[in-house]
Each structure stands twice: as structure tokens, then as C-alpha cells.
C-alpha positions, 0 to 999 in steps of 0.5 A: 578307703577303696571304692569296693569297701565303700561304694558310695561316692557321697557319704551324705547321700542315703543308700538305696535298698531293695527289700523283697517280701512275699505277698502284695502290699497296696500303695497305701503302705508307701508312707508307712514305709518311709516313702519307699516305692512299692512295686507289685511283682509276679508271683505274689511278691512286693519290692520296696525300693528307696533311700535308707539313711542309715542302718538304724533306719534299715532295721526299722523297715525290716521290723515293719515287714516283720510286724506285718507278718510278711515273709522277708525274701531279700534286702539288698543294697543297690549300688549307685549308678 
């Protein structure tokens, strides 16, 4: 399989995602979001960054965003360096 279709070099390593939402979350939400790094950005947005072990875990994080009532701006996979 080519690297384009499977950019991860180690299949045992979780994929890193960045999830951007409208509104600011405080650091107390880090544990609830599975240890994701919370970065408050200008313009009233929050960036959640961290490893996600599989698609089920990603869907779980997106459900948490929905449950908070925060508009989802984007969810992207960060390519390994």
C-alpha cells in the first residue's frame, strides 16, 4: 500500500487530529476530551489536538463537541512529521 493511502508509518501509533470548535473551552475540559491539548485561539475558537486511537474514538470526541452545543468548524488528521 502506498504512503499516500496510508500516511501512518506505524499502524500501532494513534493518529493525531485537530478539532476546531467555535467558542472557548477552559483547561478543565482536557480530561473529558481524553487528554487532548486545548488551545484558545483568536476569534473565539478552540483547537483540540491530540492522538486518537481509532475512528470510534474520533466519533466519541465529536459527540462530546455536539453534547456541549459548540459548533464544529473542522476536524482534520495531522500528517506525521
